C-alpha positions in Angstrom: 0.0 0.0 0.0 1.2 3.5 -0.7 2.8 5.0 2.4 1.8 8.6 2.0 -1.0 10.0 -0.2 -1.1 13.4 -1.7 1.4 15.9 -2.9 4.8 15.3 -1.2 6.8 17.3 -3.8 9.2 19.6 -2.1 9.2 17.9 1.3 12.6 17.2 3.0 13.7 13.7 3.9 13.2 14.2 7.6 9.7 15.5 7.0 8.9 12.4 4.9 10.3 10.2 7.7 8.1 12.0 10.3 5.0 11.4 8.0 5.9 7.7 7.6 6.3 7.4 11.4 2.7 8.3 11.8 1.8 4.8 10.5 3.5 3.2 13.5 1.5 5.2 16.0 -1.5 3.7 17.7 -4.5 5.6 19.0 -6.7 4.2 21.8 -9.8 3.0 19.9 -12.2 5.0 22.0 -10.2 8.2 21.6 -10.5 10.6 18.7 -6.7 11.1 18.6 -3.9 10.9 21.2 -2.5 14.2 22.6 1.0 13.5 21.5 0.0 12.6 17.9 -2.3 15.6 17.8 0.7 17.8 18.7 3.0 16.1 16.2 0.8 16.4 13.1 0.0 20.1 14.0 3.7 20.9 14.2 4.6 19.2 11.0 1.6 20.8 9.2 2.6 24.3 10.3 6.2 23.5 9.2 5.4 22.4 5.7 2.4 24.8 5.4 0.1 22.0 4.2 -2.9 20.2 5.7 -2.1 16.7 7.0 -4.9 14.1 7.4 -5.1 10.8 9.1 -7.7 8.1 8.4 -8.0 5.9 11.5 -9.9 2.6 11.7 -11.9 1.5 14.7 -9.0 -0.5 16.2 -7.1 2.8 16.5 -4.7 1.9 13.6 -3.7 4.6 11.2 -4.7 3.3 7.7 -3.8 6.4 5.6 -1.6 9.4 6.0 -2.6 12.2 3.6 -0.7 15.4 2.6 -2.9 18.1 1.1 -2.4 21.8 0.2 -3.1 24.9 2.3 -6.9 24.6 1.8 -7.8 21.0 1.7 -6.8 17.3 1.6 -7.9 14.7 -1.0 -9.1 11.4 0.5 -7.8 8.4 -1.5 -9.8 5.4 -2.7 -11.1 3.5 0.3 -13.5 1.0 -1.2 -11.9 -1.9 0.7 -13.6 -0.6 3.8 -17.2 -1.6 4.2 -20.1 0.6 3.1 -23.7 -0.4 3.5 -27.0 1.6 3.8 -27.1 1.2 7.6 -23.4 1.2 8.3 -20.6 3.7 8.4 -17.3 3.3 6.7 -15.2 2.2 9.7 -12.8 5.1 9.2 -12.6 8.5 10.9 -10.8 11.4 9.3 -8.7 13.8 11.5 -6.9 16.5 9.7 -5.3 20.0 10.3 -6.5 23.4 9.3 -3.8 26.0 8.9 -6.2 28.8 9.7 -8.7 29.3 12.5 -11.6 28.1 10.5 -14.4 25.4 11.0 -15.0 22.4 8.8 -15.3 23.3 5.2 -18.1 22.3 2.8 -15.6 19.9 1.2 -15.0 18.3 4.6 -18.8 17.9 5.2 -19.4 16.6 1.7 -16.6 13.9 2.1 -18.2 13.0 5.5 -21.6 12.4 3.9 -20.5 10.9 0.6 -17.9 8.5 2.0 -20.0 7.6 5.2 -17.0 8.3 7.4 -17.4 7.5 11.1 -16.4 11.1 12.0 -14.8 14.2 10.4 -12.5 16.3 12.6 -10.4 19.4 11.9 -7.7 20.6 14.3 -6.9 24.3 14.1 -3.5 25.7 15.3 -2.3 28.7 17.2 0.5 31.0 16.0 3.1 28.6 17.4 1.8 25.6 15.4 0.3 24.0 18.5 -3.3 22.4 18.6 -5.9 25.0 19.5 -9.5 23.9 18.8 -11.2 20.7 17.4 -14.2 21.0 15.0 -16.1 17.8 14.7 -19.1 16.5 12.7 -20.9 13.2 12.1 -23.6 11.8 9.9 -27.2 12.6 11.0 -29.1 9.4 10.9 -32.7 9.5 9.7 -32.6 13.2 8.7 -34.0 14.2 5.3 -33.1 17.9 5.7 -29.4 17.7 6.6 -27.0 14.8 6.1 -24.7 15.7 9.0 -24.5 17.3 12.4 -21.7 19.8 13.3 -20.8 19.8 17.0 -19.7 22.9 18.9 -15.9 23.3 18.7 -14.0 22.0 21.8 -10.5 22.8 23.1 -7.8 20.5 21.7 -6.6 20.0 25.3 -10.1 18.8 26.5 -11.0 15.9 24.1 -12.9 13.7 26.5 -15.1 11.6 24.3 -15.8 7.9 23.6 -15.6 7.6 19.8 -16.6 4.0 19.6 -19.7 4.5 21.7 -20.7 7.5 19.5 -20.2 5.5 16.3 -22.2 2.5 17.6 -25.1 4.8 18.6 -25.0 6.4 15.2 -25.2 3.1 13.4 -28.0 1.9 15.7 -30.0 5.1 14.8 -29.2 4.5 11.1 -30.5 1.0 11.3 -33.6 2.0 13.1 -34.3 4.8 10.6 -33.8 2.4 7.7 -36.1 -0.1 9.3 -38.8 2.6 9.9 -38.7 3.4 6.1 -38.9 -0.3 5.1 -42.2 -1.1 3.4 -41.1 -4.2 1.5 -38.3 -5.9 3.3 -37.4 -8.1 0.3 -37.3 -5.3 -2.3 -34.2 -3.2 -3.2 -34.6 0.5 -2.6 -34.1 2.7 -5.6 -33.7 6.4 -6.2 -34.9 7.3 -9.8 -33.1 10.1 -11.7 -34.2 11.8 -14.9 -32.1 14.2 -16.9 -33.9 15.9 -19.7 -33.2 18.5 -22.4 -36.8 18.3 -23.7 -39.9 19.9 -22.3 -41.0 19.5 -18.7 -44.2 17.6 -19.6 -42.4 15.1 -21.7 -39.8 14.6 -18.9 -42.4 14.0 -16.3 -44.2 11.5 -18.5 -41.0 9.6 -19.0 -40.3 9.6 -15.3 -43.8 8.2 -14.6 -43.0 5.4 -16.9 -39.7 4.8 -15.2 -41.5 4.5 -11.9 -43.8 1.8 -13.5 -40.8 0.0 -14.9 -39.1 0.0 -11.4 -42.3 -1.3 -9.8 -42.5 -4.1 -12.5 -38.9 -5.0 -11.7 -39.7 -5.4 -8.0 -37.9 -2.3 -6.8 -39.2 0.0 -4.0 -39.0 3.5 -5.3 -38.1 5.7 -2.4 -37.5 9.0 -4.3 -37.4 10.6 -7.7 -35.2 13.4 -9.0 -35.9 15.2 -12.2 -33.4 17.7 -13.6 -33.8 19.7 -16.8 -30.6 20.9 -18.5 -29.8 22.8 -21.6 -26.9 20.4 -22.2 -26.2 17.0 -20.6 -22.8 16.7 -18.9 -20.8 14.2 -21.1 -19.3 12.5 -18.0 -21.7 12.7 -15.1 -24.9 13.6 -17.0 -26.0 16.2 -14.3 -22.6 17.7 -13.2 -20.2 16.6 -10.4 -21.7 18.9 -7.8 -25.3 17.8 -8.3 -24.2 14.2 -8.5 -22.6 14.6 -5.0 -25.8 16.0 -3.7 -27.6 13.1 -5.3 -25.3 10.6 -3.5 -26.1 12.3 -0.2 -29.8 12.2 -0.9 -29.5 8.5 -1.7 -27.7 8.0 1.6 -30.3 9.8 3.6 -33.1 7.7 2.0 -31.1 4.5 2.6 -31.2 3.7 -1.2 -29.2 0.7 -2.4 -29.2 1.8 -6.0 -29.7 4.7 -8.4 -31.7 4.2 -11.7 -31.2 6.7 -14.5 -34.0 7.4 -17.0 -31.6 7.2 -20.0 -28.9 5.0 -21.3 -25.4 5.3 -19.9 -22.4 4.6 -21.9 -19.7 2.5 -20.2 -17.5 5.4 -19.1 -20.5 7.3 -17.7 -21.7 4.3 -15.7 -18.2 3.9 -14.2 -17.7 7.6 -13.5 -21.1 7.9 -11.8 -20.7 4.7 -9.8 -17.2 5.9 -8.6 -18.8 9.1 -7.3 -21.8 7.7 -5.5 -20.5 4.3 -4.5 -23.9 2.7 -5.1 -25.2 0.3 -7.7 -26.0 2.4 -10.8 -28.1 1.1 -13.6 -29.8 2.7 -16.6 -33.2 2.3 -18.3 -32.0 -0.4 -20.6 -30.6 -2.5 -17.7 -33.9 -2.1 -15.9 -35.9 -3.3 -18.9 -33.5 -6.2 -19.4 -33.9 -7.2 -15.7 -37.7 -7.2 -16.2 -37.4 -9.4 -19.2 -35.1 -11.8 -17.3 -37.7 -12.1 -14.6 -40.6 -12.7 -17.0 -39.0 -15.2 -19.4 -40.5 -18.6 -19.0 -39.9 -20.5 -22.2 -36.5 -21.7 -23.2 -36.6 -19.4 -26.3 -37.4 -16.4 -24.1 -34.6 -17.1 -21.7 -32.1 -17.5 -24.7 -33.2 -14.2 -26.1 -32.9 -12.3 -22.8 -29.5 -13.8 -22.0 -28.3 -12.8 -25.5 -29.5 -9.2 -25.0 -27.9 -9.0 -21.6 -24.5 -10.2 -22.8 -24.6 -7.9 -25.8 -25.2 -5.0 -23.4 -22.6 -6.1 -20.9 -19.7 -6.9 -23.2 -18.6 -3.3 -24.0 -18.9 -2.5 -20.3 -16.5 -5.3 -19.1 -13.5 -3.1 -19.8 -14.7 -0.7 -17.1 -16.3 -3.1 -14.7 -14.0 -6.1 -14.6 -17.2 -8.1 -14.1 -16.9 -11.8 -13.7 -19.0 -13.9 -16.1 -17.9 -17.4 -14.8 -21.5 -18.0 -13.7 -22.7 -17.6 -17.3 -20.1 -19.6 -19.1 -19.5 -22.5 -16.8 -16.2 -24.4 -16.7 -14.2 -23.8 -19.9 -10.7 -25.4 -19.9 -7.5 -24.8 -21.8 -7.0 -21.1 -21.0 -3.6 -19.5 -21.7 -1.5 -18.9 -18.6 -0.9 -15.3 -19.5 -4.6 -14.4 -19.9 -5.9 -11.7 -17.5 -9.2 -12.0 -15.7 -10.8 -9.3 -17.9 -9.7 -11.1 -21.1 -11.1 -14.3 -19.9 -14.5 -12.7 -19.1 -14.6 -11.0 -22.5 -13.7 -14.2 -24.3 -16.4 -16.1 -22.4 -19.0 -13.5 -23.2 -18.2 -13.7 -26.9 -18.2 -17.5 -26.9 -21.6 -17.5 -25.1 -23.0 -14.9 -27.5 -21.9 -17.0 -30.5 -23.6 -20.1 -28.9 -26.8 -18.3 -28.2 -27.0 -16.8 -31.7 -26.6 -20.3 -33.1 -29.4 -21.7 -30.9 -31.7 -18.8 -31.8 -31.0 -19.5 -35.5 -32.4 -23.0 -34.9 -35.5 -21.3 -33.3 -35.9 -19.1 -36.3 -35.7 -22.2 -38.6 -38.3 -24.0 -36.5 -40.6 -20.9 -36.6 -40.2 -20.7 -40.4 -41.3 -24.3 -40.8 -44.3 -23.6 -38.6 -45.2 -20.6 -40.7 -44.8 -22.6 -43.9 -47.2 -25.2 -42.6 -49.8 -22.6 -41.7 -49.4 -21.0 -45.1 -50.1 -24.4 -46.8 -53.2 -24.8 -44.7 -54.1 -21.1 -45.5 -54.9 -20.3 -41.8 -54.9 -16.5 -41.4 -52.8 -15.0 -38.6 -53.8 -12.0 -36.5 -51.2 -10.5 -34.2 -52.0 -8.3 -31.3 -49.5 -5.5 -30.9 -49.3 -2.3 -28.9 -47.6 -0.4 -26.1 -46.8 -2.4 -23.0 -49.7 -2.6 -20.5 -52.2 -1.5 -23.1 -54.4 -4.6 -22.5 -53.3 -7.0 -25.2 -53.4 -10.2 -23.1 -56.8 -9.2 -21.6 -58.2 -8.8 -25.2 -56.8 -12.2 -26.2 -58.3 -13.9 -23.1 -61.7 -12.4 -23.8 -61.7 -13.2 -27.5 -60.6 -16.8 -27.1 -61.9 -17.6 -23.6 -58.4 -18.4 -22.5 -56.4 -17.7 -19.4 -53.1 -16.0 -20.5 -51.5 -14.2 -17.6 -52.7 -10.5 -17.7 -51.5 -8.0 -15.0 -51.6 -4.3 -14.6 -47.8 -3.9 -14.9 -45.3 -3.3 -17.7 -44.1 -6.3 -19.7 -46.4 -8.8 -17.9 -46.3 -10.8 -21.2 -42.9 -11.8 -22.6 -43.4 -15.2 -24.3 -45.8 -15.0 -27.3 -49.0 -17.0 -27.0 -51.1 -18.2 -30.0 -54.7 -19.3 -29.8 -57.3 -20.4 -32.4 -60.3 -18.2 -32.9 -63.4 -19.1 -35.0 -65.5 -16.3 -36.4 -69.3 -16.6 -36.8 -68.9 -17.1 -40.6 -67.1 -20.4 -40.0 -63.8 -18.7 -40.6 -60.9 -19.9 -38.4 -57.8 -17.8 -37.6 -54.8 -18.0 -35.3 -54.5 -15.0 -33.0 -51.2 -14.2 -31.3 -50.3 -12.1 -28.3 -46.9 -10.5 -28.5 -44.5 -8.7 -26.2 -45.4 -5.0 -25.6 -43.5 -2.1 -27.2 -42.1 0.8 -25.3 -40.4 4.1 -26.4 -36.7 3.8 -27.0 -36.9 0.0 -27.0 -33.3 -1.2 -26.3 -31.6 -2.2 -29.6 -30.1 -5.2 -28.0 -33.6 -6.5 -27.1 -34.8 -5.9 -30.7 -31.9 -7.9 -32.1 -32.3 -10.7 -29.5 -36.1 -10.9 -30.0 -35.7 -11.0 -33.8 -37.0 -14.6 -33.9 -40.1 -13.6 -32.0 -40.7 -10.4 -33.9 -40.4 -12.3 -37.2 -43.7 -13.9 -36.3 -45.3 -10.5 -37.0 -43.9 -10.7 -40.6 -46.3 -13.6 -41.4 -49.3 -11.8 -39.8 -52.2 -11.0 -42.1 -53.6 -8.5 -39.7 -52.2 -6.5 -36.9 -54.5 -5.5 -34.0 -52.9 -2.3 -32.6 -54.3 -2.0 -29.0 -54.2 1.5 -27.6 -55.0 2.5 -24.0 -56.9 5.7 -24.5 -57.2 6.2 -20.7 -53.5 6.9 -20.6 -52.9 10.7 -21.0 -49.8 9.9 -23.1 -51.6 7.6 -25.5 -50.6 9.7 -28.6 -46.9 9.3 -27.9 -47.4 5.6 -27.3 -49.1 5.3 -30.7 -46.2 7.1 -32.3 -43.7 4.9 -30.6 -45.4 1.7 -31.8 -45.7 3.0 -35.3 -42.0 4.0 -35.3 -41.0 0.5 -34.1 -43.1 -1.2 -36.8 -41.5 1.0 -39.4 -38.0 0.1 -38.1 -38.9 -3.6 -38.3 -40.3 -3.2 -41.8 -43.8 -4.2 -40.7 -45.7 -0.9 -41.6 -47.0 -2.5 -44.8 -49.2 -5.0 -43.0 -52.9 -4.2 -42.7 -53.5 -2.7 -39.3 -56.7 -2.4 -37.3 -56.6 0.1 -34.3 -58.4 -0.9 -31.1 -59.1 1.8 -28.5 -59.1 -0.1 -25.2 -60.5 1.0 -21.8 -63.2 3.1 -23.5 -65.2 2.7 -20.3 -62.7 5.0 -18.5 -63.2 7.8 -21.1 -66.3 9.9 -21.8 -68.3 8.8 -24.8 -67.9 12.1 -26.8 -64.1 11.9 -26.6 -64.2 8.2 -27.5 -66.3 8.9 -30.6 -63.9 11.7 -31.7 -60.8 9.4 -31.3 -62.5 6.6 -33.2 -63.0 9.0 -36.1 -59.6 10.6 -36.0 -57.7 7.3 -35.6 -60.0 5.3 -37.7 -60.4 2.8 -34.8 -62.9 0.7 -32.9 -63.5 1.3 -29.2 -63.8 -1.6 -26.8 -63.4 -2.6 -23.2 -61.2 -5.7 -23.4 -62.6 -7.1 -20.1 -66.2 -7.1 -21.3 -67.1 -9.5 -24.1 -70.3 -7.6 -25.0 -68.2 -4.6 -26.3 -66.2 -6.7 -28.7 -69.0 -7.3 -31.4 -67.9 -4.4 -33.7 -64.3 -5.5 -33.4 -65.0 -9.1 -34.3 -67.1 -8.0 -37.3 -64.3 -5.7 -38.5 -61.7 -8.5 -38.0 -63.8 -11.0 -39.8 -64.5 -8.6 -42.7 -60.9 -7.7 -43.1 -59.7 -11.3 -43.1 -62.4 -12.3 -45.6 -61.4 -9.4 -47.9 -57.7 -10.3 -47.6 -58.5 -14.0 -48.5 -60.4 -12.7 -51.6 -57.5 -10.6 -52.7 -55.1 -13.6 -52.3 -57.2 -15.6 -54.8 
């Protein structure tokens, strides 16, 4: 381990030796600092005209000696020391101030961000001897201020039991965290949105992120929405605001931060280094939902492929182990690094998954060819996620496909037979819901499933008109269909949840969107839709002849 951290340029040999000797000193665990050590660091600090800091663990051992400048010290990487929502770091910071001044904003920010046990600053008199001690600690359970600054005390009258104070703070943190716990088995997430668009659009996107988080099984304990003229290329919302965000997350006992936009690998690493919490973006959240929902072997293959495609470029920054994904692979070169092994395993697994999914595509192609030979028309239900597609399928076919009021409740496609009154039989298929900015890795991975739409004779576009943002949802679905080259298939728009909207507005929307209004839960409202479907399929069969 590096013996002295910070700028030691210009220091004399005897000064360096005195700094190194601090490592050999031991402080009584219950004491903030021993009187002799306090005197020695103040004398040396006054001599070299720089701040000197000590990071002391709970056993009283000095873990780091830091040399700063006249105004501040820079605390090094301390990730090897524990950090949990209801625990402090296990290190207290004691450093000198060359002037008669209290703890600075930087001192208090470091205290909160790093979850230090205590932060102390020792001021000196004109002779370079200890004068006053300024002390602060984290304020458990407070949502207004992250720390408490104690009244300054004389450096010669430091009668305090540090360990007892630290233990009581952690007990309060644990109690405060427990009081906020609603779902003990759910991770607590702080959601963050950064937008350069209008406020209304940003708020709509944030509402959708809250729904996604709930679908993923997260407990949302707070949301932060910031509008900017330009997104910070490294931290998205600026280093200062990011530090405030980390403090807010600490006060709310969050275990992770979720961003409402995609993070590139360098952004994800830079932000995680600053906040020292799990950081994920919108794509990762959606991938996690898909991983939870996948039931069929095909669905699991597609989700794993999407996750690996997303993870591969981020391995260089994360050093993430993929041994659990690839299993035991022998014959590795002795000079290969852990990162190279992980990346090679990921590529090999991606290649294997792509091969298996090609077999799935071939199987689906054979199924489609059989259907074409038998001339059975195919109707595919499409639409924005949670628009009511599965409910419509259940009501039309009297089946029991899982339908929930949550995003991406349906992942694996389901096909059912439906017979119209005119003795016309069709296959009707429920598909995975769309969403704006659908992750590209998911589109690629689900190509085998989405290809089913290519063979559809009719697309039923289900629209939730009770959603205030239905117009943007319609645009998102139309855009995705266009990107997939499916906009040439005959489409019938279905306005679902008409019972939640007044009749006049429903009639106006039916005319404007050339659609049919239904309530998917009520079979008696589906008559006009069934007639329209039957007439459209009959017309298409006539044209085929």
